[in-house]
C-alpha positions as CSV (number, residue, x, y, z in Angstrom):
1,X,-7.8,-13.8,14.0
2,X,-6.6,-11.3,16.7
3,X,-3.8,-8.9,16.0
4,X,-1.8,-6.0,17.6
5,X,0.4,-3.4,15.9
6,X,3.5,-2.4,17.8
7,X,6.8,-0.5,17.4
8,X,6.4,2.6,15.2
9,X,8.3,4.0,13.4
10,X,9.4,0.5,12.4
11,X,6.1,-1.3,13.1
12,X,5.2,-5.0,13.2
13,X,1.8,-6.6,13.2
14,X,1.5,-9.7,15.4
15,X,-1.3,-12.0,14.5
16,X,-2.8,-14.8,16.7
17,X,-4.6,-17.3,14.4
18,X,-6.9,-20.2,15.1
19,X,-6.0,-23.8,14.1
20,X,-6.4,-24.1,10.3
21,X,-6.5,-20.3,9.8
22,X,-4.3,-19.0,7.0
23,X,-2.4,-15.7,6.6
24,X,-1.1,-14.5,3.3
25,X,1.9,-12.2,2.4
26,X,3.2,-11.1,-1.0
27,X,6.7,-9.9,0.1
28,X,8.0,-12.6,2.4
29,X,7.6,-10.1,5.3
30,X,7.3,-12.7,8.0
31,X,9.7,-11.9,10.8
32,X,8.8,-14.5,13.5
33,X,6.2,-17.1,14.1
34,X,5.3,-20.1,16.3
35,X,6.6,-23.5,15.2
36,X,3.2,-24.8,14.2
37,X,2.8,-22.3,11.3
38,X,3.1,-24.2,8.1
39,X,4.4,-22.3,5.0
40,X,3.4,-22.9,1.4
41,X,4.5,-20.8,-1.5
42,X,2.2,-20.4,-4.5
43,X,2.3,-18.4,-7.8
44,X,-1.4,-18.8,-8.6
45,X,-0.8,-19.1,-12.3
46,X,1.2,-17.1,-14.9
47,X,-1.5,-14.5,-15.3
48,X,-1.7,-13.7,-11.6
49,X,2.1,-13.8,-11.2
50,X,2.5,-11.3,-14.1
51,X,-0.2,-9.1,-12.6
52,X,1.6,-9.0,-9.2
53,X,4.9,-8.1,-10.9
54,X,3.2,-5.1,-12.6
55,X,1.7,-4.1,-9.3
56,X,5.1,-3.9,-7.6
57,X,4.7,-7.2,-5.7
58,X,6.7,-10.4,-5.7
59,X,5.7,-13.2,-8.2
60,X,4.8,-15.6,-5.4
61,X,2.5,-15.6,-2.4
62,X,3.4,-17.2,0.9
63,X,0.6,-18.9,2.8
64,X,1.0,-19.6,6.5
65,X,-1.5,-21.9,8.2
66,X,-1.7,-22.8,11.9
67,X,-1.4,-26.6,12.4
68,X,-2.8,-28.6,15.3
69,X,-3.8,-25.6,17.4
70,X,-3.6,-21.8,17.7
71,X,-0.6,-20.1,16.1
72,X,1.2,-16.8,16.0
73,X,2.9,-14.9,13.2
74,X,4.3,-11.4,12.8
75,X,4.8,-9.3,9.7
76,X,7.1,-6.2,9.7
77,X,7.1,-3.0,7.7
78,X,9.9,-2.5,5.2
79,X,10.2,1.3,5.7
80,X,9.7,3.6,8.7
81,X,6.0,4.4,8.9
82,X,2.7,2.9,9.9
83,X,0.8,-0.3,9.5
84,X,-3.0,0.0,9.0
85,X,-5.5,-2.8,9.4
86,X,-8.3,-2.4,6.8
87,X,-11.6,-4.4,6.9
88,X,-12.3,-5.5,3.3
89,X,-15.8,-6.4,2.2
90,X,-17.2,-7.2,-1.3
91,X,-18.9,-3.8,-1.4
92,X,-15.9,-1.9,-0.1
93,X,-12.7,-2.5,-2.0
94,X,-9.8,0.0,-1.7
95,X,-7.1,1.3,-4.0
96,X,-3.5,1.6,-2.8
97,X,-0.1,2.7,-3.9
98,X,2.1,0.0,-5.4
99,X,3.8,-2.2,-2.7
100,X,1.4,-1.1,0.0
101,X,0.0,-4.6,0.7
102,X,1.8,-6.3,3.6
103,X,-0.4,-9.3,4.6
104,X,-4.0,-10.4,4.9
105,X,-6.3,-13.1,6.1
106,X,-7.4,-15.7,3.5
107,X,-10.3,-14.4,1.4
108,X,-8.7,-11.1,0.6
109,X,-7.8,-10.6,-3.1
110,X,-5.0,-8.5,-4.6
111,X,-5.2,-7.3,-8.2
112,X,-4.0,-4.4,-10.4
113,X,-5.9,-1.2,-10.7
114,X,-5.2,0.7,-14.0
115,X,-5.6,4.5,-14.0
116,X,-8.4,5.4,-16.4
117,X,-6.7,8.6,-17.4
118,X,-3.2,8.4,-18.9
119,X,-2.2,11.7,-17.3
120,X,-2.9,10.3,-13.8
121,X,-0.9,7.2,-14.5
122,X,2.1,8.9,-16.0
123,X,2.4,12.0,-13.8
124,X,0.5,11.4,-10.6
125,X,3.3,9.9,-8.7
126,X,1.5,6.6,-8.0
127,X,2.4,5.0,-11.4
128,X,0.1,3.8,-14.1
129,X,-0.8,0.7,-12.1
130,X,-2.0,0.8,-8.5
131,X,-3.2,-2.1,-6.2
132,X,-6.8,-3.0,-5.7
133,X,-7.6,-5.0,-2.6
134,X,-11.0,-6.7,-2.6
135,X,-12.8,-9.8,-1.3
136,X,-13.5,-10.3,2.4
137,X,-11.2,-10.2,5.4
138,X,-8.6,-8.1,7.1
139,X,-5.7,-6.5,5.1
140,X,-2.6,-4.9,6.6
141,X,-1.3,-1.9,4.6
142,X,2.1,-0.2,4.8
143,X,2.1,3.6,5.1
144,X,5.2,5.7,4.5
145,X,5.5,7.9,7.6
146,X,2.3,8.7,9.4
147,X,-1.2,8.3,8.1
148,X,-3.7,11.2,7.8
149,X,-7.3,10.4,6.8
150,X,-10.0,12.5,5.2
151,X,-13.6,11.6,4.5
152,X,-14.8,13.3,1.3
153,X,-18.4,13.9,0.5
154,X,-19.7,13.5,-3.0
155,X,-17.9,16.0,-5.3
156,X,-15.6,17.2,-2.6
157,X,-12.0,17.3,-3.8
158,X,-8.5,17.2,-2.2
159,X,-5.3,18.3,-3.9
160,X,-2.4,16.2,-3.0
161,X,1.4,16.5,-3.6
162,X,3.0,13.8,-5.7
163,X,3.5,10.6,-3.8
164,X,1.5,11.5,-0.7
165,X,-1.5,9.5,-1.7
166,X,-1.4,6.1,0.0
167,X,-5.0,4.8,-0.3
168,X,-8.5,5.7,-1.4
169,X,-11.9,4.0,-1.3
170,X,-12.8,2.6,-4.7
171,X,-15.7,5.0,-4.9
172,X,-13.3,8.0,-5.2
173,X,-12.0,9.4,-8.5
174,X,-8.4,10.3,-9.2
175,X,-7.0,12.8,-11.7
176,X,-3.9,14.9,-12.2
177,X,-3.7,18.7,-12.8
178,X,-0.8,20.9,-13.8
179,X,0.5,23.4,-11.3
180,X,-0.8,26.8,-12.6
181,X,1.8,29.4,-13.6
182,X,5.2,28.7,-15.3
183,X,7.1,30.3,-12.4
184,X,5.2,28.3,-9.8
185,X,5.8,25.1,-11.6
186,X,9.5,25.6,-12.3
187,X,10.5,27.5,-9.1
188,X,8.0,26.5,-6.5
189,X,9.7,23.2,-5.6
190,X,6.4,21.3,-5.6
191,X,6.8,19.7,-9.0
192,X,4.8,20.1,-12.2
193,X,1.7,18.1,-11.2
194,X,-0.7,17.6,-8.4
195,X,-3.0,14.6,-7.8
196,X,-6.7,15.5,-7.3
197,X,-9.0,13.0,-5.5
198,X,-12.8,13.5,-5.8
199,X,-15.2,12.0,-3.3
200,X,-17.3,10.3,-2.1
201,X,-15.0,8.1,0.1
202,X,-12.1,8.0,2.5
203,X,-8.6,9.2,1.5
204,X,-5.5,8.1,3.4
205,X,-2.4,10.2,3.0
206,X,1.2,9.5,4.0
207,X,3.5,12.1,5.4
208,X,6.9,10.7,4.2
209,X,6.7,9.0,0.8
210,X,9.6,6.7,0.1
211,X,10.4,8.6,-3.2
212,X,10.8,11.9,-1.3
213,X,12.9,10.3,1.4
214,X,15.3,8.8,-1.3
215,X,15.5,12.1,-3.1
216,X,16.4,14.0,0.2
217,X,19.1,11.5,1.1
218,X,20.5,11.4,-2.4
219,X,20.9,15.2,-2.4
220,X,23.1,15.0,0.8
221,X,25.4,12.3,-0.5
222,X,28.8,13.4,-1.8
223,X,29.4,13.4,-5.5
224,X,32.5,13.3,-7.7
225,X,35.8,11.5,-7.2
226,X,37.8,11.8,-4.0
């Protein structure tokens, strides 16, 4: 499979696949394709369907397979930002925010990742359930805004504002700390909690979380009766 990512800030990934090769999407994010791409929708069983629902994904997966020769299929982002191509191997799974998964080659597995610490799940801005992407293949991930990456060494930490954490290597640890000082917490405008990621591993941040964007727009909308 060959691919190219075009069109930021509303990007699309265009994939050229060999005959018999399959691409998978959870959201129905296909925007165009060649006529020889055959679509099949599968739930994969009640357990997997329920797990996808908890992880912020749709209940069903769409499988697109090239028939009788090479095919082409494109998947578009649902929000202004970036699409990242991640190589997944059995020894290097990644953990993502809910709804980050866009599409992948066959062989990539999507499952739920439960925060080990209740505080991280309830207050970290990423929700109690995140997405774990494992297996083998190429996965395409949606990033809100632009992506900024850091490589943390063992024990090295990064303090992140709520919602800006997009993806981490599964080798990283995640926790939540309270903003120090009552005045800082209540008047600082940064919220009550920060997410702390501890290495080793790569951390991918996003510059414009959807939640922050919605909050900014909501504050500008008129209220009350005309």
